[in-house]
C-alpha positions in Angstrom: -8.5 6.4 7.0 -4.8 7.2 6.6 -2.4 5.2 5.2 1.8 4.8 5.7 3.8 3.6 3.2 7.3 2.9 4.5 10.7 3.0 2.1 14.3 3.1 1.7 15.1 0.0 3.6 17.8 -2.5 2.4 21.2 -4.5 3.2 24.2 -2.0 4.3 27.5 -2.8 6.0 28.1 -1.8 9.5 29.4 2.0 9.6 27.4 2.6 6.5 24.0 4.7 5.9 20.3 4.6 5.2 17.2 7.0 4.9 14.1 6.2 5.4 10.8 7.6 4.1 7.3 7.2 5.2 4.6 8.9 3.3 0.9 9.6 4.7 -2.1 9.6 2.5 -5.7 10.0 2.8 -7.0 11.9 6.0 -4.0 13.6 7.1 -5.7 16.7 8.3 -5.0 16.7 12.3 -1.3 15.0 12.6 -0.1 15.6 15.9 3.0 12.9 16.1 4.9 10.7 13.4 7.2 8.4 14.9 9.4 5.5 14.2 9.5 2.1 15.7 11.8 -1.3 14.9 11.4 -4.5 15.6 14.8 -6.8 16.0 14.6 -10.2 15.2 13.1 -12.1 18.0 12.3 -8.9 19.9 9.2 -6.7 20.8 9.0 -3.5 18.9 10.7 -0.7 20.1 10.7 3.5 20.0 13.4 4.7 18.1 12.6 8.3 17.2 9.4 10.9 16.8 8.7 14.4 15.8 5.7 16.4 16.8 4.3 17.7 13.3 3.6 21.4 14.1 6.4 22.3 16.4 8.9 19.7 15.1 10.2 18.9 18.1 11.9 15.4 18.1 12.4 12.9 20.5 15.0 10.0 20.4 15.7 6.6 22.1 19.2 6.9 23.8 21.0 3.7 21.8 20.3 5.7 18.4 20.9 9.4 19.6 23.5 10.9 17.5 23.5 8.5 14.8 19.8 8.5 13.4 17.7 11.9 12.9 14.3 12.4 12.5 12.8 14.8 10.0 9.5 15.9 8.4 8.0 17.8 5.4 4.7 19.1 6.3 3.9 19.5 2.9 4.3 16.1 1.6 2.8 14.7 4.9 6.0 12.9 4.7 8.4 11.9 7.7 12.2 10.7 7.3 14.7 9.0 9.4 18.3 9.3 8.9 20.6 6.6 10.0 24.4 6.9 9.7 27.1 4.6 11.2 24.7 1.6 11.2 25.5 -1.3 13.5 24.7 -4.7 13.4 22.3 -4.3 16.3 20.0 -1.7 14.2 18.6 -4.4 12.2 15.1 -4.7 12.3 11.9 -4.0 10.4 11.2 -0.3 10.9 7.8 1.0 11.4 6.1 4.6 11.0 3.7 5.5 12.8 1.2 8.5 13.1 -1.0 10.0 15.7 -4.0 11.6 14.1 -5.9 12.3 17.4 -4.5 14.0 20.3 -3.6 11.2 22.8 -1.6 13.3 25.0 -1.9 10.8 28.1 0.6 8.5 26.0 4.1 9.7 25.3 5.7 9.7 22.1 7.7 6.7 23.0 4.9 4.4 23.2 2.9 2.1 20.7 -0.6 3.3 21.9 -0.2 6.7 21.3 -0.2 5.9 17.6 -3.4 4.8 15.7 -2.0 4.2 12.2 1.0 2.1 11.1 2.9 1.2 8.4 3.7 -2.0 7.0 7.2 -1.9 8.0 10.6 -1.8 5.9 13.7 -4.0 6.7 16.9 -2.7 7.7 19.8 -5.2 8.0 23.4 -4.3 8.8 26.1 -6.6 8.0 29.4 -6.8 9.8 
């Protein structure tokens, strides 16, 4: 079993910054990928960014590229999402996800790739 706990959400003005954290605990011996998804009000959960745990290769949704950076601390089993130049359209519940078995037949952008999810943290960007 793996537990994921997100933190760092909050209310910010447009143009501001936030840094989210996701700490993994439990059986974290075989992390393959960790990702961030978000669910805006009234919309489906969508991909934001992902990182390969061993190589550090990163993947981004086009709409956030250049404003958002994903990183990880392997020793702490923690993934981060640094968000800059935030826009009202970034308002959403942000979820951390982990792949602990190699589901190579799914891309990092697909929810089914990940077998563990956090509870979410709310990010609200005001005008």
